[in-house]
C-alpha positions as CSV (number, residue, x, y, z in Angstrom):
1,M,-62.5,34.5,35.8
2,A,-65.5,36.9,35.6
3,R,-65.1,40.2,37.1
4,Q,-67.4,42.0,39.2
5,K,-70.2,43.2,37.2
6,L,-70.7,47.0,37.2
7,T,-73.5,48.9,35.3
8,F,-72.2,51.4,32.6
9,K,-73.3,54.1,34.6
10,Q,-71.3,52.9,37.5
11,Q,-68.2,52.6,35.4
12,M,-68.5,55.8,33.9
13,D,-69.0,57.3,36.9
14,G,-66.2,60.2,37.5
15,F,-64.5,59.4,34.4
16,P,-62.0,61.9,33.3
17,W,-63.3,62.9,29.9
18,V,-62.1,66.4,29.4
19,Q,-58.2,65.6,29.5
20,L,-58.7,62.6,28.0
21,M,-60.2,64.0,25.1
22,V,-57.2,66.5,25.0
23,V,-54.5,63.5,25.0
24,S,-56.8,61.9,22.4
25,L,-56.4,64.7,19.9
26,V,-52.7,64.6,20.6
27,R,-52.1,61.0,20.0
28,F,-54.5,61.0,17.0
29,S,-52.2,62.6,14.6
30,E,-49.1,60.2,15.5
31,P,-50.9,57.0,14.1
32,I,-51.5,58.9,10.9
33,A,-48.2,59.7,10.3
34,F,-47.1,56.0,10.9
35,S,-49.7,54.5,9.0
36,S,-49.8,56.9,6.1
37,L,-46.7,55.4,4.6
38,F,-47.9,51.8,4.1
39,P,-49.8,52.0,1.0
40,Y,-46.9,53.6,-1.1
41,V,-43.6,52.3,0.6
42,F,-43.5,49.5,-2.0
43,F,-43.9,51.9,-4.9
44,M,-41.5,54.5,-3.1
45,V,-38.8,51.8,-2.8
46,K,-39.2,50.9,-6.3
47,D,-39.3,54.4,-7.9
48,F,-35.6,54.9,-5.9
49,K,-34.5,52.1,-8.3
50,I,-32.3,50.6,-5.5
51,A,-33.6,47.1,-5.4
52,P,-32.2,45.0,-8.3
53,N,-35.4,43.3,-8.7
54,D,-39.0,43.5,-7.6
55,A,-38.7,40.5,-5.3
56,Q,-35.8,42.5,-3.4
57,V,-38.2,45.5,-2.5
58,S,-39.6,43.9,0.5
59,K,-35.9,43.8,1.9
60,Y,-35.4,47.9,1.5
61,S,-38.9,48.4,2.7
62,G,-37.9,46.4,5.9
63,Y,-34.9,48.7,6.1
64,L,-37.2,51.7,6.3
65,S,-39.3,50.5,8.9
66,S,-36.4,48.8,10.8
67,S,-34.3,52.2,10.9
68,F,-37.3,54.0,12.4
69,A,-37.7,51.0,15.1
70,L,-33.9,51.2,16.0
71,C,-34.0,54.7,16.6
72,Q,-37.1,54.2,18.8
73,V,-35.0,51.6,20.7
74,I,-32.3,54.2,21.5
75,S,-34.5,57.1,22.2
76,A,-37.8,55.7,23.9
77,Y,-36.2,55.2,27.1
78,H,-34.3,58.5,27.3
79,W,-37.3,60.3,26.3
80,G,-39.1,58.8,29.4
81,R,-36.4,59.9,31.5
82,F,-36.9,63.4,29.7
83,S,-40.6,63.6,30.9
84,E,-39.5,62.5,34.4
85,A,-36.9,65.2,34.6
86,H,-38.9,68.4,32.7
87,G,-42.6,67.2,32.6
88,R,-45.1,65.3,30.1
89,K,-46.3,68.3,28.2
90,I,-42.9,69.4,26.9
91,T,-42.0,65.9,25.9
92,L,-45.0,65.7,23.9
93,T,-44.6,69.1,22.0
94,C,-40.9,68.2,21.2
95,G,-42.0,64.9,19.8
96,L,-44.8,66.3,17.7
97,I,-42.3,68.9,16.1
98,G,-39.6,66.4,15.6
99,T,-42.1,64.0,14.0
100,S,-43.5,66.9,11.4
101,I,-39.5,67.9,10.4
102,S,-38.9,63.9,9.7
103,L,-42.1,63.8,7.5
104,L,-41.2,66.9,5.4
105,I,-37.9,65.2,4.8
106,L,-39.2,62.0,3.8
107,G,-41.7,63.7,1.2
108,F,-38.9,65.5,-0.3
109,S,-36.2,62.7,-0.5
110,H,-34.6,62.1,-3.7
111,N,-33.2,58.8,-2.9
112,F,-33.4,55.8,-0.8
113,Y,-30.7,57.1,1.8
114,Q,-32.6,60.2,2.4
115,A,-35.8,58.3,3.1
116,L,-33.8,56.0,5.5
117,V,-32.1,59.4,7.3
118,A,-36.0,60.9,7.7
119,R,-37.4,57.6,9.1
120,S,-34.2,57.3,11.5
121,L,-34.9,61.2,12.7
122,M,-38.8,60.1,12.9
123,G,-38.0,57.4,15.7
124,L,-35.1,59.4,17.3
125,L,-37.0,62.7,17.8
126,N,-40.4,61.0,19.2
127,G,-41.0,59.1,22.4
128,N,-44.6,60.0,22.8
129,V,-46.3,56.8,22.9
130,G,-44.5,55.8,26.3
131,V,-45.3,59.3,27.6
132,I,-49.1,59.3,26.8
133,R,-49.4,56.0,28.3
134,T,-47.9,57.4,31.6
135,I,-50.1,60.3,31.2
136,I,-53.4,58.2,30.9
137,G,-52.3,56.1,33.9
138,E,-52.1,59.6,35.9
139,I,-55.5,60.8,34.7
140,A,-57.2,57.3,35.1
141,T,-56.3,56.4,38.7
142,E,-59.6,54.2,39.5
143,R,-59.4,50.9,38.3
144,K,-63.0,50.6,36.8
145,H,-61.7,53.5,34.4
146,Q,-58.6,52.3,33.3
147,A,-59.5,49.8,30.9
148,L,-61.6,52.1,29.0
149,A,-58.9,55.0,29.4
150,F,-56.1,52.8,28.1
151,S,-58.7,51.7,25.1
152,T,-58.0,55.1,23.5
153,M,-54.7,54.0,22.8
154,P,-55.8,51.5,20.2
155,L,-59.2,53.4,19.3
156,L,-57.0,56.4,18.1
157,F,-54.5,53.6,16.4
158,Q,-57.6,52.5,14.6
159,F,-58.8,56.0,13.6
160,G,-55.2,56.8,12.3
161,A,-55.4,53.5,10.6
162,V,-58.5,55.0,8.9
163,I,-57.1,58.3,7.8
164,G,-53.5,57.5,7.5
165,P,-53.8,55.1,4.4
166,M,-56.4,57.2,2.8
167,I,-53.9,60.2,2.9
168,G,-51.0,57.7,1.5
169,G,-53.1,55.9,-0.7
170,F,-55.2,58.7,-2.4
171,L,-52.5,61.4,-2.6
172,V,-49.8,59.7,-4.1
173,F,-49.6,60.5,-7.9
174,R,-47.1,58.8,-9.7
175,D,-46.5,59.0,-13.5
176,G,-48.0,56.1,-15.8
177,T,-50.7,55.2,-13.3
178,I,-54.5,55.7,-13.3
179,N,-54.4,58.1,-10.2
180,E,-53.5,61.4,-11.9
181,V,-53.2,64.5,-10.7
182,P,-56.6,66.3,-10.2
183,S,-57.0,69.3,-12.9
184,W,-58.0,71.8,-10.4
185,F,-54.6,71.7,-8.6
186,P,-52.6,75.0,-9.1
187,D,-49.5,74.8,-11.3
188,F,-47.0,75.2,-8.7
189,A,-48.6,72.2,-7.1
190,K,-48.4,70.0,-10.2
191,K,-44.8,70.9,-10.5
192,I,-44.0,70.2,-7.0
193,I,-45.7,66.9,-7.0
194,K,-44.4,65.6,-10.3
195,S,-40.9,66.2,-8.9
196,Y,-42.1,64.5,-5.4
197,P,-44.9,62.3,-6.0
198,Y,-44.5,61.2,-2.3
199,A,-44.6,64.7,-0.8
200,L,-48.2,65.6,-0.5
201,P,-49.5,63.1,1.7
202,N,-46.6,63.8,4.2
203,V,-47.4,67.5,4.1
204,V,-51.2,66.8,4.8
205,V,-50.0,64.8,7.5
206,C,-48.1,67.5,9.0
207,V,-51.0,69.6,9.1
208,F,-52.6,67.1,11.6
209,L,-49.5,67.2,13.7
210,M,-49.7,70.9,14.0
211,F,-53.2,70.8,15.0
212,G,-52.3,68.4,17.7
213,L,-49.4,70.6,18.7
214,L,-51.7,73.8,19.1
215,N,-54.2,71.5,21.1
216,A,-51.6,70.3,23.4
217,T,-50.0,73.7,24.0
218,L,-53.4,75.5,24.9
219,F,-55.3,72.9,26.8
220,L,-53.1,69.9,27.8
221,E,-52.6,70.1,31.7
222,E,-49.2,68.6,33.1
223,T,-49.8,65.5,35.1
224,H,-46.2,65.1,36.4
225,P,-46.6,65.2,40.1
226,V,-43.7,67.6,40.7
227,F,-44.2,70.0,37.8
228,K,-48.1,70.0,37.6
229,N,-48.3,73.1,39.7
230,R,-45.5,74.9,37.8
231,K,-47.1,78.1,35.8
232,D,-48.1,77.3,32.4
233,Y,-48.3,80.4,29.7
234,G,-49.8,78.0,27.2
235,L,-52.6,76.8,29.4
236,E,-53.5,80.2,30.4
237,V,-53.9,81.3,26.7
238,G,-56.3,78.3,26.5
239,D,-58.1,79.2,29.6
240,F,-58.9,82.9,28.1
241,I,-60.2,81.2,24.9
242,K,-62.5,79.1,26.9
243,K,-63.9,82.0,29.0
244,N,-63.8,84.6,26.3
245,I,-64.7,82.7,23.1
246,L,-66.3,79.3,24.1
247,G,-67.8,80.8,27.2
248,I,-66.7,78.1,29.4
249,Q,-65.5,79.1,32.8
250,P,-62.1,77.5,33.4
251,K,-60.8,76.2,36.8
252,R,-58.5,77.9,38.9
253,R,-54.9,77.1,38.4
254,P,-52.6,76.2,41.4
255,W,-50.4,78.8,40.4
256,Q,-52.9,81.8,40.5
257,K,-53.4,84.1,43.2
258,C,-56.2,83.4,45.8
259,T,-58.7,86.2,46.3
260,H,-60.7,84.8,49.0
261,G,-61.3,87.0,52.2
262,G,-60.1,90.1,50.4
263,S,-56.4,89.2,50.4
264,E,-54.3,88.7,47.2
265,N,-50.9,88.9,48.9
266,I,-49.8,85.4,48.1
267,D,-46.2,85.9,49.5
268,H,-47.7,86.5,53.2
269,G,-49.7,83.0,52.7
270,D,-46.3,81.5,52.0
271,E,-44.4,83.0,54.9
272,E,-47.3,81.8,57.0
273,I,-47.1,78.2,55.8
274,N,-43.2,78.4,56.3
275,A,-43.6,79.4,60.0
276,N,-46.0,76.6,60.5
277,E,-43.7,74.1,58.9
278,V,-41.1,75.4,61.2
279,R,-43.2,75.0,64.3
280,V,-44.2,71.3,63.2
281,H,-40.6,70.2,63.0
282,D,-39.7,71.8,66.4
283,E,-42.4,69.7,67.9
284,N,-41.5,66.3,69.2
285,E,-41.9,63.6,66.5
286,N,-42.6,61.1,69.2
287,A,-45.8,63.1,70.5
288,P,-49.1,61.1,70.3
289,L,-51.4,62.2,67.5
290,L,-54.7,62.4,70.2
291,D,-53.8,66.3,70.5
292,T,-54.2,67.1,66.7
293,V,-57.8,65.0,66.3
294,N,-61.2,66.7,67.5
295,D,-63.4,65.1,69.9
296,S,-65.7,63.8,67.3
297,D,-62.7,61.2,66.2
298,A,-61.4,60.8,69.3
299,E,-63.1,57.4,69.9
300,S,-62.3,55.9,66.7
301,V,-58.6,57.0,67.1
302,Q,-58.5,55.3,70.6
303,S,-59.8,52.4,69.5
304,V,-56.6,51.6,67.8
305,E,-53.9,50.0,69.9
306,P,-51.2,50.8,70.2
307,I,-51.5,54.6,69.6
308,L,-49.3,55.9,66.5
309,T,-46.5,58.3,67.1
310,R,-46.3,61.2,64.7
311,R,-43.3,59.3,62.8
312,Q,-45.4,56.4,62.3
313,S,-48.2,58.2,61.0
314,V,-46.3,59.9,58.6
315,G,-44.9,56.4,57.1
316,L,-48.4,55.3,57.3
317,I,-49.5,58.0,54.8
318,R,-46.8,57.9,52.8
319,T,-47.3,54.1,52.4
320,Y,-50.9,53.9,51.6
321,S,-51.8,57.3,50.4
322,L,-53.9,57.6,47.2
323,H,-52.6,60.9,46.2
324,E,-48.9,59.9,45.9
325,P,-48.9,57.4,43.0
326,T,-45.5,58.4,41.9
327,D,-43.5,58.7,44.9
328,A,-40.1,58.0,44.2
329,L,-38.4,54.7,45.4
330,H,-36.4,54.7,48.7
331,A,-34.1,51.9,48.0
332,D,-31.5,53.4,46.0
333,T,-28.7,51.6,48.0
334,D,-30.5,48.1,48.5
335,T,-29.6,45.2,46.4
336,A,-32.2,42.7,45.5
337,S,-31.8,39.0,45.0
338,D,-30.7,39.4,41.4
339,G,-27.7,41.5,41.9
340,C,-29.4,44.6,40.7
341,K,-30.3,47.9,42.9
342,E,-34.0,47.5,43.6
343,S,-34.6,50.8,42.3
344,S,-32.9,50.3,38.9
345,I,-34.7,49.7,35.8
346,F,-33.1,46.6,34.8
347,H,-34.1,44.9,38.0
348,H,-37.8,45.9,37.5
349,V,-38.2,45.1,34.1
350,F,-36.1,41.7,33.9
351,H,-36.8,40.1,37.6
352,T,-40.2,41.3,38.6
353,K,-43.6,40.3,37.8
354,V,-44.0,43.2,34.8
355,F,-41.6,41.1,32.7
356,Y,-43.9,38.5,31.2
357,P,-46.5,41.3,30.1
358,I,-43.5,43.4,28.5
359,S,-42.4,40.4,26.8
360,V,-45.8,39.3,25.3
361,N,-46.0,42.9,24.2
362,F,-42.7,42.4,22.5
363,I,-44.1,39.7,20.5
364,M,-47.3,41.1,19.9
365,A,-45.6,44.3,18.5
366,L,-43.2,42.0,16.3
367,H,-45.9,40.3,14.3
368,L,-48.4,43.1,14.0
369,I,-45.9,45.3,12.5
370,V,-44.7,42.8,10.1
371,Y,-48.1,42.3,8.9
372,N,-48.9,45.7,8.7
373,E,-45.8,46.8,6.8
374,F,-45.7,43.8,4.5
375,L,-49.5,42.7,4.1
376,P,-49.4,45.8,1.2
377,V,-46.2,44.9,-0.1
378,F,-47.3,41.3,-0.6
379,L,-50.4,42.5,-2.2
380,A,-48.5,44.9,-4.4
381,Y,-46.2,42.0,-6.0
382,D,-47.3,41.2,-9.8
383,L,-49.6,38.1,-10.1
384,T,-47.4,35.1,-11.3
385,V,-48.6,33.2,-14.1
386,D,-47.5,30.1,-15.7
387,P,-45.1,30.9,-18.8
388,E,-46.3,28.0,-20.8
389,N,-49.8,28.9,-20.3
390,P,-50.9,32.2,-19.0
391,K,-54.4,31.6,-18.2
392,K,-53.0,29.4,-15.3
393,L,-51.2,30.7,-11.9
394,A,-47.7,29.7,-11.6
395,S,-48.6,28.9,-7.9
396,K,-49.4,25.3,-7.1
397,F,-51.7,24.5,-3.9
398,P,-50.7,23.9,-1.3
399,W,-46.8,24.7,-1.0
400,K,-45.8,26.6,-4.4
401,I,-46.9,30.3,-3.8
402,S,-45.4,33.2,-5.5
403,G,-45.8,36.7,-6.4
404,G,-49.1,38.6,-5.0
405,I,-52.2,40.1,-6.6
406,G,-51.2,43.5,-8.1
407,Y,-52.8,45.9,-6.0
408,E,-52.4,49.6,-6.4
409,P,-51.8,52.1,-3.4
410,E,-55.4,53.0,-3.4
411,Q,-56.7,49.6,-3.3
412,T,-54.8,48.9,-0.2
413,G,-55.5,52.0,1.1
414,T,-59.1,51.4,1.0
415,L,-59.0,48.1,2.4
416,L,-56.7,49.2,5.5
417,S,-59.0,52.3,6.1
418,T,-62.5,50.4,6.1
419,T,-60.9,47.7,8.6
420,G,-59.7,50.6,10.5
421,I,-63.4,51.9,10.7
422,F,-64.3,48.4,12.0
423,G,-61.8,48.4,14.6
424,C,-63.1,52.0,15.7
425,L,-66.5,50.6,16.4
426,V,-65.1,47.3,18.0
427,V,-63.3,49.8,20.7
428,I,-66.5,51.8,21.0
429,F,-69.1,49.3,21.4
430,I,-67.5,46.0,22.1
431,L,-64.6,46.6,24.4
432,P,-66.7,48.2,27.1
433,V,-69.3,45.5,27.5
434,I,-66.2,42.6,27.4
435,D,-64.3,44.6,30.0
436,R,-67.5,44.7,32.4
437,K,-67.7,40.8,32.2
438,F,-64.0,39.5,32.0
439,D,-61.0,40.3,33.4
440,C,-57.9,41.4,31.1
441,L,-56.2,37.9,31.0
442,T,-59.1,35.9,29.9
443,I,-59.7,38.4,27.1
444,F,-56.3,38.6,26.0
445,R,-55.5,34.6,25.8
446,S,-58.9,33.9,24.2
447,L,-58.0,36.4,21.5
448,V,-54.4,35.7,20.6
449,K,-55.6,32.3,19.7
450,L,-57.0,33.8,16.5
451,Y,-53.9,35.4,15.2
452,P,-52.3,31.9,13.9
453,I,-55.2,31.3,12.0
454,M,-55.4,34.4,10.6
455,Y,-51.6,34.3,9.2
456,I,-51.7,30.8,7.8
457,M,-54.7,32.2,5.5
458,V,-52.8,35.3,4.1
459,P,-50.6,33.9,1.4
460,Y,-53.6,31.4,-0.3
461,V,-55.4,34.9,-1.4
462,V,-53.2,34.2,-4.5
463,F,-55.3,31.1,-5.5
464,L,-58.7,33.5,-5.7
465,Q,-57.1,34.9,-8.9
466,G,-58.2,32.4,-11.3
467,E,-60.5,33.0,-14.1
468,R,-63.4,31.5,-12.9
469,I,-63.3,32.9,-9.7
470,P,-65.2,36.2,-9.1
471,S,-63.1,39.4,-8.2
472,W,-65.5,39.9,-5.1
473,C,-64.1,36.5,-3.5
474,T,-60.6,38.1,-3.0
475,V,-62.2,41.4,-1.5
476,V,-64.3,39.4,1.0
477,Y,-61.3,37.1,1.7
478,L,-58.9,40.1,2.3
479,Y,-61.6,41.8,4.7
480,I,-62.1,38.8,6.7
481,I,-58.5,38.3,7.3
482,T,-57.8,42.0,8.0
483,G,-61.0,42.0,10.0
484,I,-59.9,39.5,12.2
485,K,-56.7,41.2,12.8
486,T,-58.3,44.4,13.6
487,F,-60.7,43.0,15.9
488,C,-58.2,40.9,18.1
489,G,-55.8,44.1,18.0
490,A,-58.5,46.5,19.4
491,L,-59.2,44.4,22.0
492,T,-56.0,43.0,23.3
493,S,-53.6,46.3,22.9
494,P,-55.4,47.8,25.8
495,Q,-55.3,44.7,27.8
496,I,-51.5,44.2,27.6
497,M,-51.0,48.0,28.3
498,L,-53.2,47.8,31.5
499,L,-51.6,44.7,32.3
500,I,-48.1,46.3,32.1
501,H,-49.4,49.6,33.9
502,N,-50.6,47.5,36.7
503,S,-47.9,45.4,37.1
504,S,-45.2,48.1,37.2
505,P,-43.8,49.5,40.6
506,L,-45.4,52.7,41.2
507,G,-42.7,55.0,41.6
508,C,-41.1,54.3,38.3
509,R,-43.9,53.8,35.8
510,S,-43.0,56.7,33.3
511,V,-39.5,55.1,33.2
512,I,-41.0,51.5,32.8
513,N,-43.4,52.6,30.1
514,G,-40.3,54.4,28.0
515,A,-38.3,51.1,28.6
516,T,-41.3,49.0,27.4
517,I,-41.5,51.3,24.4
518,S,-37.8,50.9,23.6
519,I,-38.4,46.7,23.8
520,S,-41.5,47.3,21.6
521,A,-39.4,49.7,19.1
522,S,-36.6,46.6,19.2
523,A,-39.4,44.2,18.0
524,R,-40.3,46.4,15.4
525,F,-36.8,46.8,14.3
526,I,-36.1,42.9,14.4
527,G,-39.4,42.1,12.8
528,P,-39.2,44.1,9.4
529,L,-35.4,43.6,9.2
530,V,-35.7,39.6,9.5
531,W,-39.1,39.5,7.6
532,G,-38.0,41.4,4.8
533,Y,-35.1,39.1,3.9
534,I,-37.5,36.1,4.6
535,M,-40.2,37.4,2.5
536,S,-37.7,38.2,-0.3
537,W,-36.2,34.6,0.1
538,S,-39.7,33.2,0.0
539,Q,-40.7,35.1,-3.4
540,Q,-37.5,34.0,-5.0
541,N,-38.3,30.2,-3.8
542,D,-41.9,30.3,-4.6
543,V,-42.8,29.4,-1.0
544,A,-44.4,32.8,0.1
545,W,-46.2,31.0,2.8
546,V,-43.1,30.8,4.8
547,S,-43.1,34.2,6.0
548,W,-46.5,34.2,7.1
549,W,-46.7,30.9,8.9
550,S,-43.5,31.9,10.9
551,L,-45.5,34.7,12.4
552,S,-48.2,31.8,13.7
553,L,-45.4,30.4,15.6
554,F,-44.6,33.7,17.3
555,C,-48.2,34.1,18.3
556,M,-48.3,30.7,19.9
557,V,-44.9,31.6,22.2
558,A,-47.2,34.8,23.1
559,L,-49.9,32.9,24.2
560,Y,-47.8,30.6,26.0
561,Q,-46.2,33.4,27.6
562,S,-49.5,35.0,28.6
563,Y,-50.1,32.0,30.9
564,K,-47.3,33.4,33.2
565,I,-48.7,36.9,33.5
566,A,-50.2,37.4,37.3
567,P,-54.0,38.4,37.1
568,I,-55.0,42.2,38.1
569,D,-56.4,41.8,41.4
570,D,-59.9,43.7,41.4
571,D,-60.4,43.1,45.1
572,E,-59.1,46.5,45.7
573,N,-61.8,47.9,43.3
574,A,-64.4,46.2,45.2
575,D,-63.2,47.5,48.4
576,N,-62.9,51.1,47.3
577,Q,-66.4,51.0,46.1
578,Q,-67.6,49.5,49.5
579,D,-65.8,52.5,51.3
580,R,-67.7,55.0,48.9
581,G,-70.9,53.6,49.7
582,S,-70.4,53.8,53.5
583,T,-69.2,57.5,53.4
584,N,-72.4,58.5,55.0
585,N,-71.7,56.6,58.2
586,P,-68.2,58.1,59.4
587,R,-68.0,55.4,62.2
588,T,-68.7,52.6,59.7
589,K,-66.0,53.8,57.6
590,T,-63.4,54.2,60.2
591,S,-64.0,50.9,61.6
592,N,-63.8,49.2,58.1
593,S,-60.7,50.9,57.4
594,R,-59.3,49.8,60.9
595,L,-60.2,46.4,60.4
596,G,-58.6,46.3,56.7
597,R,-55.3,47.9,57.5
598,R,-54.8,46.3,61.1
599,S,-51.8,44.1,60.1
600,S,-50.1,46.9,58.6
601,L,-50.7,49.2,61.6
602,S,-49.2,46.2,63.6
603,S,-45.9,45.8,61.5
604,L,-45.4,49.5,61.8
605,S,-45.9,49.8,65.8
606,N,-43.1,46.8,65.6
């Protein structure tokens, strides 16, 4: 289904650039921390000497990834609740600090169990993904801005997929490899690296995290509807830097005193407001509204029959106001048809229209984390040759496949980083064009069909290692596969996030985002744990294609589930633009609003 076509200028009109950039700098550091482990996890587990043989390394690598995801399952929902109770900004800062501590423990681990604890802490102490989704939804309130705003999540992940693997691939210096410690490193650094070869990339990632923490403290505005007017000392310091160093005039904050009219005593203003509120409450709630409108609006109000009372008007405002998108639900005691309370998170996640987007997101998270975690592991396996004829491969097309292609960490890091750059270009240049022409579901369903093809291709890279086949064929083959995955991921991730956001009830989007992250984390827990065993088994039995082809089946399930998702109604966006186009004619605007809401007014009066 084609969407209403907008020009790029129309789509960008009023886009919240400033705060979105601040949030992006916070988000940028986290995918670096997440993806920097991929190039060296195989060698890290191997150096811990916990796996009895190389084929079992996949299983223990899966443990590291699954421990992180399992702890995210436990904590993500609670971090969402924490952000609702205390604010978005404090939640983000706690997550950044927790991730930094976890990375340092990981880098200086002596054994596998210390690394396992570090990865578990990383999952427990960080719930920023769900909180950032909520912040973006509270910053970009117009439908025409939402797809591009939510696309910053995969865009920043792609940037992280560029920087993270580079850090993890090129800053690991292991004994007996071609990647040696540079001679210009200080002696104390060489001693540390020799004892802890995986510490340096984690220390560098911590620097990125501290930069994100500083940026959030100084420039991020609170978006929680209750706490956004609370005094923020960090933001005041940021405003001082803007004004005195950057030469930017900051806007007045809600907690700052008003100096208009020569009066700076805010206490008298509060007393006057409170007195007005008392007088309003003393008035008769059933009094008609005609006393509160001026003569120019009298005609439009009188034309609505019957005349609304004060109580009815307050209910109408609360129902349709665009300025209260996170009103709490008022049905705590009502029971839905499924037997749950209408306000319960279980009811909203499993028995409303948001269920299908969340279930599709679960499957997507599962197969994508398996690819990200185990493609480097698969490529790092040594090339298996025929014992009787070392010039021939032990693998036999099409069913007997064993081993990998012997890639080093820096080679895998280069592969992931360069395809990450491609993903950034896709989000920047291709996504806006596609988003203006097609709706979310059309984009998502079309691209999900490419994943099964890609996964079927992965294990057959082994057959390109023959003597007669040029080495560049392997590089081209891997870039095609990883490029398809990057292209699809960059375009489908913002669509599924937008579908979840718009399918969620307005009053509990932050909690649902936290629950979504927990459910996605459960996929990231199950995926590496199960596929670690599958890959180890398939390597031992010379059927490496089994682990990759099974991912194709999961992609087909996601495609089937996507046809049960309700499409986003873009008619509301068109109505809003029509209303903005008629703002120069107040009578026309009032008439259109009255016609558009007549059924709701009638139901209120009844």
